[in-house]
C-alpha positions, 0 to 999 in steps of 0.5 A: 500500500502506498503512503497516499492510500486512503484508509477505509472504515467499516462501510467502505467510506474513508475513515476520516469521514467516520470521525467527522460523522461521529463529531457531528453526531456528538455536536447534534446531541449536545445541541439537542440537550441545550435546546431541551434545557432552554425549552424547560427554562422557557416553560418555567419563565412562562409559568412564572409570568402567568402567575405574576399576571394572575396576581396583578389582575387579582390585586387590581 
């Protein structure tokens, strides 16, 4: 095999693409986790806003 030969991964794709795919999958998983966390924070903020609005409406 020559020095310029490309190493193939299990699927026959160049091994470097497997690393890129794994890296992108991890980035996607991280972004999904962050989105889930922010969605939960938004839901909590909305609930607090509803409670404050309700309290203001009953006070006035």
